MMTF fields as JSON, N, C-alpha, C and O atoms, coordinates in Angstrom:
{
  "mmtfVersion": "1.0.0",
  "mmtfProducer": "UNKNOWN",
  "numBonds": 403,
  "numAtoms": 404,
  "numGroups": 101,
  "numChains": 1,
  "numModels": 1,
  "chainsPerModel": [1],
  "groupsPerChain": [101],
  "chainIdList": ["A"],
  "bondAtomList": [4, 2, 8, 6, 12, 10, 16, 14, 20, 18, 24, 22, 28, 26, 32, 30, 36, 34, 40, 38, 44, 42, 48, 46, 52, 50, 56, 54, 60, 58, 64, 62, 68, 66, 72, 70, 76, 74, 80, 78, 84, 82, 88, 86, 92, 90, 96, 94, 100, 98, 104, 102, 108, 106, 112, 110, 116, 114, 120, 118, 124, 122, 128, 126, 132, 130, 136, 134, 140, 138, 144, 142, 148, 146, 152, 150, 156, 154, 160, 158, 164, 162, 168, 166, 172, 170, 176, 174, 180, 178, 184, 182, 188, 186, 192, 190, 196, 194, 200, 198, 204, 202, 208, 206, 212, 210, 216, 214, 220, 218, 224, 222, 228, 226, 232, 230, 236, 234, 240, 238, 244, 242, 248, 246, 252, 250, 256, 254, 260, 258, 264, 262, 268, 266, 272, 270, 276, 274, 280, 278, 284, 282, 288, 286, 292, 290, 296, 294, 300, 298, 304, 302, 308, 306, 312, 310, 316, 314, 320, 318, 324, 322, 328, 326, 332, 330, 336, 334, 340, 338, 344, 342, 348, 346, 352, 350, 356, 354, 360, 358, 364, 362, 368, 366, 372, 370, 376, 374, 380, 378, 384, 382, 388, 386, 392, 390, 396, 394, 400, 398],
  "bondOrderList": [1, 1, 1, 1, 1, 1, 1, 1, 1, 1, 1, 1, 1, 1, 1, 1, 1, 1, 1, 1, 1, 1, 1, 1, 1, 1, 1, 1, 1, 1, 1, 1, 1, 1, 1, 1, 1, 1, 1, 1, 1, 1, 1, 1, 1, 1, 1, 1, 1, 1, 1, 1, 1, 1, 1, 1, 1, 1, 1, 1, 1, 1, 1, 1, 1, 1, 1, 1, 1, 1, 1, 1, 1, 1, 1, 1, 1, 1, 1, 1, 1, 1, 1, 1, 1, 1, 1, 1, 1, 1, 1, 1, 1, 1, 1, 1, 1, 1, 1, 1],
  "groupList": [{"groupName": "MET", "atomNameList": ["N", "CA", "C", "O"], "elementList": ["N", "C", "C", "O"], "formalChargeList": [0, 0, 0, 0], "bondAtomList": [1, 0, 2, 1, 3, 2], "bondOrderList": [1, 1, 2], "singleLetterCode": "M", "chemCompType": "L-PEPTIDE LINKING"}, {"groupName": "PHE", "atomNameList": ["N", "CA", "C", "O"], "elementList": ["N", "C", "C", "O"], "formalChargeList": [0, 0, 0, 0], "bondAtomList": [1, 0, 2, 1, 3, 2], "bondOrderList": [1, 1, 2], "singleLetterCode": "F", "chemCompType": "L-PEPTIDE LINKING"}, {"groupName": "ALA", "atomNameList": ["N", "CA", "C", "O"], "elementList": ["N", "C", "C", "O"], "formalChargeList": [0, 0, 0, 0], "bondAtomList": [1, 0, 2, 1, 3, 2], "bondOrderList": [1, 1, 2], "singleLetterCode": "A", "chemCompType": "L-PEPTIDE LINKING"}, {"groupName": "LEU", "atomNameList": ["N", "CA", "C", "O"], "elementList": ["N", "C", "C", "O"], "formalChargeList": [0, 0, 0, 0], "bondAtomList": [1, 0, 2, 1, 3, 2], "bondOrderList": [1, 1, 2], "singleLetterCode": "L", "chemCompType": "L-PEPTIDE LINKING"}, {"groupName": "ASN", "atomNameList": ["N", "CA", "C", "O"], "elementList": ["N", "C", "C", "O"], "formalChargeList": [0, 0, 0, 0], "bondAtomList": [1, 0, 2, 1, 3, 2], "bondOrderList": [1, 1, 2], "singleLetterCode": "N", "chemCompType": "L-PEPTIDE LINKING"}, {"groupName": "GLU", "atomNameList": ["N", "CA", "C", "O"], "elementList": ["N", "C", "C", "O"], "formalChargeList": [0, 0, 0, 0], "bondAtomList": [1, 0, 2, 1, 3, 2], "bondOrderList": [1, 1, 2], "singleLetterCode": "E", "chemCompType": "L-PEPTIDE LINKING"}, {"groupName": "GLY", "atomNameList": ["N", "CA", "C", "O"], "elementList": ["N", "C", "C", "O"], "formalChargeList": [0, 0, 0, 0], "bondAtomList": [1, 0, 2, 1, 3, 2], "bondOrderList": [1, 1, 2], "singleLetterCode": "G", "chemCompType": "PEPTIDE LINKING"}, {"groupName": "ILE", "atomNameList": ["N", "CA", "C", "O"], "elementList": ["N", "C", "C", "O"], "formalChargeList": [0, 0, 0, 0], "bondAtomList": [1, 0, 2, 1, 3, 2], "bondOrderList": [1, 1, 2], "singleLetterCode": "I", "chemCompType": "L-PEPTIDE LINKING"}, {"groupName": "ARG", "atomNameList": ["N", "CA", "C", "O"], "elementList": ["N", "C", "C", "O"], "formalChargeList": [0, 0, 0, 0], "bondAtomList": [1, 0, 2, 1, 3, 2], "bondOrderList": [1, 1, 2], "singleLetterCode": "R", "chemCompType": "L-PEPTIDE LINKING"}, {"groupName": "GLN", "atomNameList": ["N", "CA", "C", "O"], "elementList": ["N", "C", "C", "O"], "formalChargeList": [0, 0, 0, 0], "bondAtomList": [1, 0, 2, 1, 3, 2], "bondOrderList": [1, 1, 2], "singleLetterCode": "Q", "chemCompType": "L-PEPTIDE LINKING"}, {"groupName": "PRO", "atomNameList": ["N", "CA", "C", "O"], "elementList": ["N", "C", "C", "O"], "formalChargeList": [0, 0, 0, 0], "bondAtomList": [1, 0, 2, 1, 3, 2], "bondOrderList": [1, 1, 2], "singleLetterCode": "P", "chemCompType": "L-PEPTIDE LINKING"}, {"groupName": "VAL", "atomNameList": ["N", "CA", "C", "O"], "elementList": ["N", "C", "C", "O"], "formalChargeList": [0, 0, 0, 0], "bondAtomList": [1, 0, 2, 1, 3, 2], "bondOrderList": [1, 1, 2], "singleLetterCode": "V", "chemCompType": "L-PEPTIDE LINKING"}, {"groupName": "THR", "atomNameList": ["N", "CA", "C", "O"], "elementList": ["N", "C", "C", "O"], "formalChargeList": [0, 0, 0, 0], "bondAtomList": [1, 0, 2, 1, 3, 2], "bondOrderList": [1, 1, 2], "singleLetterCode": "T", "chemCompType": "L-PEPTIDE LINKING"}, {"groupName": "SER", "atomNameList": ["N", "CA", "C", "O"], "elementList": ["N", "C", "C", "O"], "formalChargeList": [0, 0, 0, 0], "bondAtomList": [1, 0, 2, 1, 3, 2], "bondOrderList": [1, 1, 2], "singleLetterCode": "S", "chemCompType": "L-PEPTIDE LINKING"}, {"groupName": "ASP", "atomNameList": ["N", "CA", "C", "O"], "elementList": ["N", "C", "C", "O"], "formalChargeList": [0, 0, 0, 0], "bondAtomList": [1, 0, 2, 1, 3, 2], "bondOrderList": [1, 1, 2], "singleLetterCode": "D", "chemCompType": "L-PEPTIDE LINKING"}, {"groupName": "TYR", "atomNameList": ["N", "CA", "C", "O"], "elementList": ["N", "C", "C", "O"], "formalChargeList": [0, 0, 0, 0], "bondAtomList": [1, 0, 2, 1, 3, 2], "bondOrderList": [1, 1, 2], "singleLetterCode": "Y", "chemCompType": "L-PEPTIDE LINKING"}, {"groupName": "LYS", "atomNameList": ["N", "CA", "C", "O"], "elementList": ["N", "C", "C", "O"], "formalChargeList": [0, 0, 0, 0], "bondAtomList": [1, 0, 2, 1, 3, 2], "bondOrderList": [1, 1, 2], "singleLetterCode": "K", "chemCompType": "L-PEPTIDE LINKING"}, {"groupName": "TRP", "atomNameList": ["N", "CA", "C", "O"], "elementList": ["N", "C", "C", "O"], "formalChargeList": [0, 0, 0, 0], "bondAtomList": [1, 0, 2, 1, 3, 2], "bondOrderList": [1, 1, 2], "singleLetterCode": "W", "chemCompType": "L-PEPTIDE LINKING"}, {"groupName": "HIS", "atomNameList": ["N", "CA", "C", "O"], "elementList": ["N", "C", "C", "O"], "formalChargeList": [0, 0, 0, 0], "bondAtomList": [1, 0, 2, 1, 3, 2], "bondOrderList": [1, 1, 2], "singleLetterCode": "H", "chemCompType": "L-PEPTIDE LINKING"}],
  "groupTypeList": [0, 1, 2, 3, 4, 5, 6, 2, 7, 8, 9, 6, 9, 4, 10, 11, 6, 2, 1, 5, 10, 11, 12, 12, 13, 2, 14, 1, 0, 2, 7, 0, 2, 14, 13, 2, 13, 2, 7, 15, 11, 10, 8, 3, 13, 7, 3, 5, 5, 3, 8, 16, 13, 8, 3, 14, 1, 15, 13, 11, 2, 2, 8, 5, 10, 0, 2, 14, 6, 13, 8, 10, 8, 2, 12, 17, 2, 18, 0, 11, 4, 16, 17, 3, 6, 14, 11, 5, 6, 18, 7, 2, 12, 2, 2, 11, 6, 13, 8, 11, 10],
  "groupIdList": [1, 2, 3, 4, 5, 6, 7, 8, 9, 10, 11, 12, 13, 14, 15, 16, 17, 18, 19, 20, 21, 22, 23, 24, 25, 26, 27, 28, 29, 30, 31, 32, 33, 34, 35, 36, 37, 38, 39, 40, 41, 42, 43, 44, 45, 46, 47, 48, 49, 50, 51, 52, 53, 54, 55, 56, 57, 58, 59, 60, 61, 62, 63, 64, 65, 66, 67, 68, 69, 70, 71, 72, 73, 74, 75, 76, 77, 78, 79, 80, 81, 82, 83, 84, 85, 86, 87, 88, 89, 90, 91, 92, 93, 94, 95, 96, 97, 98, 99, 100, 101],
  "secStructList": [7, 3, 3, 3, 3, 4, 4, 4, 1, 7, 6, 6, 1, 7, 2, 2, 2, 2, 2, 2, 2, 2, 2, 6, 1, 2, 2, 2, 2, 2, 2, 2, 2, 6, 6, 7, 7, 3, 3, 3, 3, 7, 7, 7, 6, 6, 2, 2, 2, 2, 2, 2, 6, 6, 7, 7, 2, 2, 2, 2, 2, 6, 6, 7, 7, 7, 6, 6, 1, 7, 7, 7, 7, 2, 2, 2, 2, 2, 2, 2, 2, 2, 2, 2, 2, 2, 2, 2, 2, 2, 2, 2, 2, 2, 6, 7, 4, 4, 4, 7, 7],
  "xCoordList": [180.729, 179.696, 179.695, 179.865, 179.501, 179.416, 177.97, 177.291, 177.511, 176.193, 176.412, 176.836, 176.126, 176.236, 174.931, 173.951, 174.918, 173.713, 173.471, 174.183, 172.46, 172.126, 171.735, 171.882, 171.24, 170.876, 172.062, 171.892, 173.254, 174.463, 175.05, 176.024, 174.473, 174.999, 174.062, 172.914, 174.541, 173.725, 172.519, 172.626, 171.376, 170.17, 170.38, 170.907, 169.971, 170.128, 171.414, 171.561, 172.345, 173.599, 173.332, 172.574, 173.939, 173.781, 174.485, 175.696, 173.75, 174.38, 175.526, 176.531, 175.375, 176.446, 177.725, 178.801, 177.599, 178.765, 179.316, 180.528, 178.422, 178.861, 179.665, 180.644, 179.255, 179.939, 181.101, 181.886, 181.21, 182.238, 183.667, 184.433, 184.06, 185.423, 185.705, 186.831, 184.671, 184.844, 184.845, 185.758, 183.803, 183.629, 184.661, 184.825, 185.353, 186.389, 187.802, 188.785, 187.885, 189.218, 189.818, 189.094, 191.11, 191.813, 191.526, 191.357, 191.469, 191.199, 189.813, 189.669, 188.799, 187.441, 187.39, 186.83, 187.96, 187.941, 188.655, 188.213, 189.751, 190.481, 189.64, 189.605, 188.968, 188.114, 186.947, 186.588, 186.359, 185.251, 185.727, 185.007, 186.921, 187.474, 187.772, 187.862, 187.924, 188.225, 186.941, 186.963, 185.823, 184.544, 183.695, 182.74, 183.983, 183.102, 181.883, 181.907, 180.855, 179.642, 179.267, 179.668, 178.49, 178.008, 176.538, 176.105, 175.778, 174.379, 174.144, 174.852, 173.155, 172.75, 171.528, 170.57, 171.56, 170.436, 169.89, 170.549, 168.683, 168.131, 167.734, 167.532, 167.63, 167.202, 165.726, 164.908, 165.414, 164.029, 163.737, 164.221, 162.953, 162.78, 162.147, 162.328, 161.422, 160.769, 161.558, 161.047, 162.792, 163.58, 163.696, 163.543, 163.959, 164.133, 162.839, 162.876, 161.717, 160.427, 160.203, 159.693, 160.58, 160.437, 161.343, 160.945, 162.555, 163.493, 162.953, 162.95, 162.498, 161.963, 160.782, 160.61, 159.972, 158.804, 159.15, 158.294, 160.425, 160.917, 160.102, 159.686, 159.887, 159.071, 159.92, 160.985, 159.446, 160.083, 159.577, 158.385, 160.469, 160.084, 158.94, 157.955, 159.073, 158.07, 156.733, 155.68, 156.762, 155.521, 154.834, 153.609, 155.606, 155.04, 154.456, 153.346, 155.202, 154.731, 153.408, 152.548, 153.243, 152.016, 150.945, 149.837, 151.275, 150.384, 149.919, 148.76, 150.845, 150.541, 150.418, 151.059, 149.599, 149.42, 150.739, 151.59, 150.875, 152.052, 151.802, 150.745, 152.758, 152.668, 151.41, 150.834, 150.99, 149.8, 148.492, 147.413, 148.586, 147.395, 146.976, 146.184, 147.497, 147.144, 147.976, 148.98, 147.545, 148.274, 149.12, 148.755, 150.249, 151.069, 150.262, 149.349, 150.609, 149.943, 150.051, 151.05, 149.024, 149.032, 150.176, 150.781, 150.475, 151.58, 152.914, 153.781, 153.079, 154.303, 154.401, 155.464, 153.285, 153.285, 153.669, 154.461, 153.104, 153.423, 154.91, 155.572, 155.423, 156.833, 157.761, 158.739, 157.459, 158.305, 158.213, 159.224, 157.013, 156.875, 157.727, 158.41, 157.686, 158.504, 159.982, 160.744, 160.391, 161.794, 162.26, 163.331, 161.463, 161.829, 161.954, 162.882, 161.027, 161.102, 162.373, 163.017, 162.733, 163.963, 165.193, 166.046, 165.285, 166.451, 166.524, 167.59, 165.408, 165.405, 165.734, 166.364, 165.31, 165.669, 167.159, 167.748, 167.786, 169.24, 169.979, 170.985, 169.474, 170.094, 169.995, 170.963, 168.822, 168.634, 169.509, 170.133, 169.564, 170.378, 171.855, 172.554, 172.319, 173.724, 173.992, 175.143, 172.931, 173.049, 173.813, 174.712, 173.438, 174.107, 173.157, 173.447, 172.027, 171.027, 171.557, 171.104, 172.499, 173.044, 173.969, 174.333, 174.35, 175.256, 174.55, 175.194, 173.235, 172.475, 171.615, 170.905, 171.679, 170.876, 169.386, 168.581],
  "yCoordList": [92.099, 92.979, 94.241, 94.183, 95.366, 96.655, 97.131, 96.993, 97.684, 98.315, 99.801, 100.218, 100.588, 102.039, 102.522, 102.737, 102.692, 102.927, 104.421, 105.082, 104.931, 106.346, 106.719, 107.872, 105.749, 106.003, 106.333, 106.853, 106.037, 106.283, 107.672, 108.05, 108.431, 109.77, 110.814, 110.511, 112.029, 113.109, 113.382, 113.383, 113.611, 113.911, 115.191, 116.17, 115.182, 116.338, 116.311, 117.062, 115.441, 115.326, 114.519, 113.55, 114.907, 114.207, 112.855, 112.813, 111.736, 110.413, 110.202, 109.578, 110.719, 110.548, 111.204, 110.609, 112.424, 113.126, 112.481, 112.455, 111.959, 111.339, 110.064, 109.792, 109.29, 108.022, 108.165, 107.233, 109.315, 109.507, 109.247, 108.604, 109.714, 109.422, 107.914, 107.464, 107.158, 105.703, 105.083, 104.338, 105.399, 104.727, 105.116, 104.412, 106.221, 106.615, 106.275, 106.544, 105.683, 105.342, 104.156, 103.29, 104.134, 103.052, 101.707, 100.701, 101.681, 100.428, 99.883, 98.694, 100.744, 100.323, 99.805, 98.739, 100.541, 100.128, 98.793, 97.965, 98.585, 97.317, 96.158, 95.081, 96.384, 95.345, 95.044, 93.882, 96.083, 95.874, 95.125, 94.274, 95.431, 94.741, 93.277, 92.447, 92.971, 91.598, 90.872, 90.042, 91.19, 90.494, 90.889, 90.176, 91.968, 92.428, 93.106, 93.467, 93.267, 93.94, 95.018, 94.972, 95.985, 97.04, 97.274, 97.212, 97.545, 97.917, 99.233, 99.58, 99.939, 101.198, 100.912, 100.293, 101.36, 101.199, 102.597, 103.382, 102.913, 104.245, 104.449, 103.488, 105.705, 106.057, 105.68, 105.867, 105.15, 104.894, 105.845, 105.643, 106.872, 107.947, 107.491, 108.154, 106.394, 105.924, 104.82, 104.179, 104.598, 103.501, 103.579, 102.567, 104.749, 104.88, 104.525, 103.898, 104.923, 104.576, 103.067, 102.495, 102.429, 100.974, 100.273, 99.294, 100.778, 100.197, 100.315, 99.344, 101.51, 101.732, 100.811, 100.35, 100.548, 99.683, 98.205, 97.331, 97.945, 96.573, 95.85, 94.705, 96.547, 96.004, 95.465, 96.001, 94.421, 93.764, 94.411, 94.689, 94.647, 95.297, 94.563, 95.182, 93.263, 92.501, 92.47, 92.469, 92.446, 92.492, 93.842, 93.909, 94.902, 96.244, 96.341, 96.841, 95.866, 95.927, 95.189, 95.622, 94.081, 93.282, 93.768, 93.23, 94.788, 95.337, 94.268, 94.244, 93.383, 92.361, 93.025, 94.046, 92.456, 93.059, 93.171, 92.283, 94.286, 94.514, 93.872, 93.281, 93.982, 93.355, 93.784, 92.997, 95.033, 95.517, 95.176, 95.554, 94.465, 94.053, 95.011, 94.651, 96.235, 97.195, 96.905, 96.195, 97.455, 97.259, 98.499, 99.612, 98.297, 99.457, 100.41, 99.992, 101.668, 102.679, 102.303, 101.732, 102.63, 102.357, 103.095, 102.571, 104.315, 105.062, 104.359, 104.343, 103.774, 103.023, 101.827, 101.555, 101.109, 99.933, 100.34, 99.661, 101.452, 101.929, 102.271, 101.866, 103.012, 103.427, 102.223, 102.162, 101.266, 100.089, 99.21, 98.662, 99.067, 98.3, 98.9, 98.178, 100.214, 100.888, 100.669, 100.342, 100.848, 100.695, 99.264, 99.054, 98.28, 96.878, 96.59, 95.901, 97.114, 96.919, 97.496, 96.879, 98.696, 99.331, 98.512, 98.23, 98.13, 97.378, 96.017, 95.618, 95.308, 93.999, 94.112, 93.22, 95.208, 95.45, 95.65, 95.128, 96.409, 96.618, 95.295, 95.023, 94.48, 93.177, 92.283, 91.618, 92.273, 91.447, 91.926, 91.117, 93.246, 93.81, 93.479, 93.172, 93.545, 93.253, 91.751, 91.334, 90.936, 89.474, 89.041, 88.203, 89.627, 89.3, 88.665, 88.628, 88.169, 87.6, 86.489, 86.337, 85.719, 84.616, 85.118, 84.357, 86.403, 86.951, 87.824, 88.385, 87.943, 88.818, 87.943, 87.058, 88.189, 87.357, 87.565, 86.937],
  "zCoordList": [93.236, 92.783, 93.641, 94.859, 92.988, 93.666, 93.626, 92.609, 94.725, 94.773, 94.996, 96.074, 93.991, 94.095, 94.699, 93.985, 96.013, 96.785, 96.993, 97.748, 96.314, 96.427, 97.855, 98.258, 98.617, 99.999, 100.881, 101.984, 100.411, 101.196, 100.955, 101.605, 100.033, 99.774, 100.359, 100.683, 100.493, 101.043, 100.149, 98.923, 100.78, 100.02, 99.246, 99.775, 98.002, 97.146, 96.33, 95.366, 96.721, 95.972, 94.708, 94.737, 93.618, 92.348, 92.435, 92.652, 92.271, 92.376, 91.395, 91.733, 90.185, 89.198, 89.711, 89.658, 90.202, 90.734, 91.988, 92.2, 92.822, 94.073, 93.813, 94.508, 92.82, 92.537, 91.554, 91.381, 90.919, 89.894, 90.392, 89.675, 91.581, 92.027, 92.135, 91.923, 92.466, 92.558, 91.17, 90.813, 90.382, 89.096, 88.046, 87.05, 88.255, 87.297, 87.777, 87.087, 88.965, 89.48, 88.716, 88.224, 88.631, 87.934, 88.596, 87.906, 89.925, 90.634, 90.28, 89.996, 90.298, 89.977, 88.541, 88.285, 87.624, 86.22, 86.02, 85.224, 86.738, 86.627, 87.163, 86.567, 88.282, 88.859, 87.925, 87.731, 87.349, 86.416, 85.172, 84.649, 84.702, 83.535, 83.843, 82.939, 85.126, 85.551, 85.973, 86.881, 85.308, 85.462, 86.655, 86.964, 87.333, 88.404, 87.766, 86.59, 88.532, 88.073, 89.084, 90.247, 88.615, 89.5, 89.2, 88.049, 90.256, 90.08, 90.806, 91.751, 90.349, 90.976, 91.836, 91.374, 93.08, 94.002, 94.308, 94.99, 93.805, 94.037, 95.501, 96.244, 95.892, 97.248, 97.425, 96.524, 98.597, 98.981, 100.128, 101.242, 99.866, 100.843, 102.161, 103.182, 102.162, 103.389, 104.09, 105.008, 103.663, 104.224, 105.742, 106.426, 106.268, 107.723, 108.46, 109.518, 107.906, 108.523, 108.495, 109.458, 107.402, 107.302, 108.308, 108.939, 108.449, 109.427, 110.848, 111.605, 111.2, 112.55, 112.845, 113.973, 111.823, 111.99, 111.788, 111.918, 111.466, 111.245, 110.177, 110.354, 109.065, 107.99, 106.846, 106.541, 106.232, 105.093, 103.799, 103.671, 102.85, 101.599, 100.898, 100.495, 100.758, 100.021, 100.754, 100.116, 102.063, 102.85, 102.698, 102.591, 102.688, 102.495, 101.087, 100.903, 100.103, 98.715, 98.546, 97.779, 99.255, 99.176, 100.145, 100.173, 100.942, 101.973, 102.948, 103.363, 103.305, 104.299, 105.669, 105.918, 106.564, 107.886, 108.652, 108.603, 109.356, 110.197, 111.556, 111.774, 112.466, 113.787, 114.547, 115.298, 114.347, 115.068, 114.348, 114.806, 113.226, 112.484, 111.395, 110.523, 111.428, 110.377, 109.123, 109.174, 108.037, 106.775, 106.486, 106.866, 105.814, 105.436, 104.547, 103.835, 104.603, 103.779, 102.297, 101.859, 101.551, 100.108, 99.419, 98.483, 99.883, 99.265, 99.514, 98.64, 100.713, 100.995, 100.057, 99.5, 99.883, 99.006, 97.587, 96.934, 97.112, 95.763, 95.644, 94.688, 96.613, 96.578, 96.623, 95.877, 97.493, 97.627, 96.382, 95.943, 95.803, 94.564, 93.452, 92.726, 93.323, 92.293, 92.566, 91.657, 93.824, 94.199, 93.946, 93.378, 94.363, 94.132, 92.635, 92.209, 91.844, 90.395, 89.812, 88.964, 90.277, 89.795, 90.188, 89.346, 91.457, 91.935, 91.248, 90.779, 91.184, 90.54, 89.055, 88.486, 88.428, 87.031, 86.856, 85.909, 87.768, 87.698, 87.916, 87.261, 88.838, 89.111, 87.872, 87.501, 87.237, 86.036, 84.896, 84.209, 84.685, 83.608, 83.784, 82.819, 85.026, 85.314, 85.412, 85.544, 85.349, 85.433, 86.677, 86.608, 87.823, 89.094, 90.103, 91.299, 89.619, 90.508, 91.396, 92.53, 90.906, 91.708, 92.818, 93.714, 92.76, 93.758, 94.785, 95.672, 94.673, 95.571, 96.48, 96.003, 97.794, 98.7, 98.508, 99.196]
}
């Protein structure tokens, strides 16, 4: 399974254009024809803040208390809920749920 991760490209770069050299290559097409799957993972603009705070996506989405007892910002919960919905939707559409940890 391939994850086309928008977070791995430069901000402001068009994801379609950024992934085009990969997705149009003969090797990629051959692998896809041989039963591989690919999903698109959109950028999560607050990812670095979540990493620094050592926060779990699902805990943030549920606004569970953080280590200091405070709850994640409501805007973070909204953003993460949307992002999780998008990613989980791509996983379901590609039918690769059994291959994702």
